[in-house]
C-alpha positions in Angstrom: -52.6 -76.9 -6.9 -51.1 -73.7 -5.5 -49.3 -70.8 -7.3 -45.8 -70.2 -6.2 -44.3 -66.9 -7.4 -40.5 -67.1 -7.8 -38.3 -64.0 -8.2 -35.0 -64.1 -10.0 -32.2 -61.7 -9.0 -30.9 -61.2 -12.6 -30.9 -57.4 -13.0 -31.4 -56.7 -9.3 -28.7 -54.1 -8.6 -29.3 -53.3 -5.0 -27.9 -55.4 -2.1 -29.7 -58.6 -1.6 -30.3 -57.8 2.1 -32.4 -54.8 1.1 -34.0 -56.5 -2.0 -35.3 -59.6 -0.3 -37.9 -57.8 2.0 -39.2 -56.0 -1.1 -39.4 -59.2 -3.0 -41.4 -60.8 -0.2 -43.7 -57.7 0.0 -44.6 -58.2 -3.6 -45.9 -61.6 -2.8 -43.1 -63.8 -4.0 -42.5 -67.0 -2.1 -39.0 -68.0 -3.4 -35.9 -66.6 -5.1 -34.1 -68.3 -8.1 -30.4 -67.7 -8.1 -27.4 -69.4 -9.7 -25.5 -71.5 -7.2 -22.2 -69.8 -8.2 -23.5 -66.4 -7.1 -24.8 -67.8 -3.8 -21.4 -69.2 -3.1 -19.8 -65.9 -3.9 -22.2 -64.1 -1.6 -21.7 -66.6 1.2 -23.9 -69.7 1.8 -24.5 -69.0 5.5 -25.4 -65.3 4.8 -27.8 -66.4 2.0 -29.5 -69.0 4.2 -29.9 -66.4 6.9 -31.5 -64.0 4.4 -33.9 -66.7 3.3 -34.9 -67.4 6.9 -35.3 -63.7 7.8 -37.6 -63.1 4.8 -39.5 -66.4 4.8 -38.4 -67.2 1.3 -37.6 -70.6 -0.4 -34.7 -71.2 -2.8 -34.8 -72.4 -6.4 -31.2 -73.3 -7.3 -29.8 -72.7 -10.7 -26.9 -74.7 -12.0 -24.9 -74.5 -15.3 -23.1 -77.3 -16.9 -20.6 -74.9 -18.5 -20.0 -71.2 -19.1 -18.9 -68.5 -16.6 -21.3 -69.8 -13.9 -19.8 -73.3 -14.0 -17.1 -73.3 -11.3 -15.7 -76.8 -10.8 -14.0 -76.9 -14.2 -12.2 -74.1 -16.1 -11.0 -74.2 -19.7 -9.2 -71.9 -22.0 -12.1 -72.0 -24.4 -14.2 -68.9 -25.0 -16.7 -68.3 -22.2 -15.5 -71.5 -20.4 -17.3 -73.8 -22.9 -16.8 -77.5 -22.3 -16.2 -79.6 -25.4 -16.8 -83.1 -23.9 -20.2 -84.5 -22.7 -18.4 -86.1 -19.8 -17.4 -82.6 -18.5 -21.0 -81.4 -18.6 -22.1 -84.5 -16.7 -19.4 -84.1 -14.1 -20.1 -80.4 -13.6 -23.8 -81.1 -13.2 -23.2 -83.7 -10.6 -20.7 -81.7 -8.6 -23.0 -78.7 -8.5 -26.0 -80.8 -7.4 -23.9 -82.2 -4.6 -23.0 -78.6 -3.5 -26.6 -77.5 -3.7 -27.7 -80.0 -1.0 -26.5 -77.8 1.9 -29.0 -75.0 0.7 -32.0 -77.3 0.7 -33.6 -75.9 -2.5 -37.2 -76.8 -3.3 -35.8 -77.8 -6.7 -32.9 -77.2 -9.1 -33.1 -75.7 -12.5 -30.3 -76.6 -14.9 -28.9 -74.9 -18.0 -27.9 -78.3 -19.5 -25.4 -79.1 -22.2 -24.9 -77.4 -25.6 -26.9 -76.9 -28.7 -24.2 -78.6 -30.8 -24.8 -81.9 -29.0 -25.9 -84.7 -31.3 -29.1 -86.5 -30.4 -27.0 -89.4 -29.0 -24.9 -87.0 -26.9 -28.0 -85.3 -25.6 -29.6 -88.6 -24.6 -26.3 -89.6 -23.0 -26.3 -86.4 -20.9 -29.9 -86.5 -19.9 -29.9 -90.2 -19.0 -26.9 -89.6 -16.7 -28.6 -86.4 -15.3 -31.8 -88.4 -14.3 -29.6 -91.0 -12.5 -27.7 -88.2 -10.7 -30.9 -86.4 -9.7 -32.2 -89.6 -8.1 -28.9 -90.1 -6.2 -28.8 -86.6 -4.9 -32.5 -86.6 -4.0 -33.5 -83.1 -5.3 -35.9 -82.6 -8.2 -34.2 -81.1 -11.3 -35.8 -79.3 -14.2 -33.8 -78.7 -17.4 -34.5 -75.3 -19.1 -35.5 -74.8 -22.7 -32.9 -72.2 -23.6 -30.8 -71.0 -26.6 -27.3 -72.4 -26.7 -28.4 -75.4 -24.6 -29.5 -78.9 -25.6 -33.2 -77.8 -25.5 -32.8 -74.7 -27.6 -35.3 -75.8 -30.3 -38.8 -77.2 -29.9 -38.2 -79.6 -32.8 -35.0 -80.9 -31.3 -36.6 -81.3 -27.9 -39.5 -83.3 -29.3 -37.1 -85.8 -30.7 -35.1 -86.1 -27.5 -37.9 -86.3 -24.8 -39.3 -89.7 -25.8 -35.9 -91.2 -25.3 -35.6 -89.9 -21.7 -39.1 -90.4 -20.2 -38.2 -89.2 -16.7 -36.8 -85.8 -17.8 -38.4 -82.8 -16.2 -38.5 -79.3 -17.9 -38.4 -75.7 -17.1 -40.3 -74.0 -19.9 -38.7 -70.7 -21.0 -40.8 -70.6 -24.2 -39.6 -67.2 -25.2 -36.5 -68.9 -26.6 -38.6 -71.1 -28.8 -40.3 -68.1 -30.3 -37.1 -66.4 -31.3 -35.3 -69.6 -32.2 -38.1 -70.7 -34.6 -38.6 -67.0 -35.7 -42.3 -67.7 -35.2 -45.3 -65.9 -33.7 -46.5 -67.6 -30.4 -49.9 -68.1 -31.9 -48.4 -70.3 -34.7 -50.3 -73.6 -34.7 -47.2 -75.8 -35.3 -45.2 -74.2 -32.5 -48.2 -74.4 -30.2 -48.6 -78.1 -31.1 -45.0 -78.7 -30.0 -45.4 -76.8 -26.7 -48.6 -78.6 -25.8 -46.9 -81.9 -26.6 -44.3 -81.3 -23.8 -46.7 -79.7 -21.3 -46.7 -83.0 -19.2 -43.0 -82.7 -18.7 -43.0 -79.1 -17.4 -42.5 -78.5 -13.6 -41.4 -74.8 -13.7 -42.1 -71.8 -15.9 -39.9 -68.8 -16.8 -42.6 -66.3 -17.8 -40.8 -64.0 -20.1 -42.5 -63.0 -23.4 -40.4 -63.3 -26.5 -41.0 -62.3 -30.1 -40.0 -63.4 -33.6 -36.7 -61.5 -33.5 -35.7 -61.5 -29.8 -36.1 -63.3 -26.4 -37.8 -60.3 -24.7 -40.4 -57.8 -25.7 -39.9 -54.2 -24.6 -42.8 -54.1 -22.1 -45.6 -56.6 -21.6 -48.0 -53.8 -20.5 -47.7 -52.1 -24.0 -50.7 -52.7 -26.3 -48.6 -53.4 -29.3 -47.4 -56.6 -27.7 -50.8 -57.9 -26.6 -50.9 -60.8 -29.1 -47.5 -62.0 -28.0 -48.4 -61.8 -24.3 -51.7 -63.7 -25.0 -49.9 -66.3 -27.1 -47.5 -67.1 -24.2 -50.3 -67.1 -21.7 -52.2 -69.7 -23.7 -49.1 -71.9 -23.5 -48.7 -71.3 -19.8 -52.4 -72.1 -19.2 -51.9 -75.4 -21.1 -49.0 -76.2 -18.8 -51.1 -75.3 -15.7 -53.9 -77.6 -16.9 -51.4 -80.5 -17.3 -49.8 -79.8 -13.9 -53.2 -79.7 -12.2 -54.2 -83.0 -13.8 -50.9 -84.5 -12.6 -51.8 -83.3 -9.1 -48.7 -81.3 -8.5 -48.6 -79.5 -5.2 -47.8 -76.2 -6.9 -46.9 -74.5 -10.1 -43.8 -72.3 -9.8 -43.5 -69.2 -12.1 -40.5 -66.9 -12.4 -41.3 -63.6 -14.4 -37.8 -63.7 -15.8 -37.6 -60.5 -17.7 -33.9 -59.4 -17.6 -31.6 -56.4 -18.0 -29.7 -55.5 -21.1 -29.0 -57.0 -23.5 -32.4 -58.6 -23.1 -33.8 -55.3 -22.1 -33.9 -52.9 -25.0 -31.9 -49.7 -24.6 -32.2 -46.3 -26.2 -29.4 -45.5 -28.7 -26.7 -43.2 -27.5 -27.9 -42.7 -24.0 -28.1 -46.5 -23.3 -31.1 -46.0 -21.0 -33.5 -48.9 -20.6 -36.8 -48.4 -22.4 -38.7 -49.9 -19.4 -38.4 -50.3 -15.7 -37.3 -53.9 -15.1 -38.5 -54.1 -11.5 -42.0 -52.9 -12.4 -42.2 -55.3 -15.4 -41.3 -58.3 -13.2 -43.8 -57.3 -10.6 -46.5 -56.7 -13.2 -46.1 -60.1 -14.7 -46.1 -61.8 -11.3 -49.4 -60.1 -10.3 -51.0 -60.7 -13.7 -50.2 -64.4 -13.8 -51.0 -65.0 -10.2 -54.5 -63.3 -10.7 -55.0 -65.3 -13.9 -54.1 -68.5 -12.2 -56.6 -67.7 -9.3 -59.3 -67.1 -11.9 -58.8 -70.5 -13.4 -58.3 -72.5 -10.3 -60.6 -71.6 -7.4 -59.7 -71.8 -3.7 -61.5 -75.1 -3.5 -59.2 -76.5 -6.3 -56.1 -75.2 -4.5 
């Protein structure tokens, strides 16, 4: 199993044409970008940038909200109130994604207010659509989405055995207001490791989805707690003989990034943090899985 570093563009303020060579130089092999933003940028221009920089594409889709573009409502933030609308938006965006040939698709799926039966309805349909379109789809563990809670997720997954996950475990930490070394939370994470195909490697804490700086010693226990979870996922992926593990060091700008009062200056350099996490996790993976294992 190989390590595939993926770089998100959330918080990248410079032009993509100048950012992509820098991303490649840092050793990333793919970029993860919402499909809506790619379409705004221009599909052909984006494909050309990928070719020029030898980068692959991880496509992000959203079943409602401002990055959902097939349906628009008058509700706050373009929230869809019917499960059928989420399913339809999901299918239409997957169909659109085909022309970009992504290595897989990561989905922000449904809403946290879905009942268990509504969640199963959505995910059952999503698995069918995934097969029809022919591109692997992961569904992200994320606040405001169906999989916002580790306890809710553990109830849903047995009912949809083919569902694949993107593990953004920082959301579980803040949602459960629990330290990442907590045994019950760790039990829940380990229980779903066999479903995880993609990792968003951001470190959260009890009161928020993003620590100030993973290099700072005061956060060392939180970093280590997340790394133990990611290592459990890697172990599962390796046993499943996946061709690669994909990891996005998805630290983000404000309001995820903490700001100084009054000046509103970020407390850390986002570009440096993302590169640090990429290098740290790539080295850690290499120490656990030798070249002969890869």
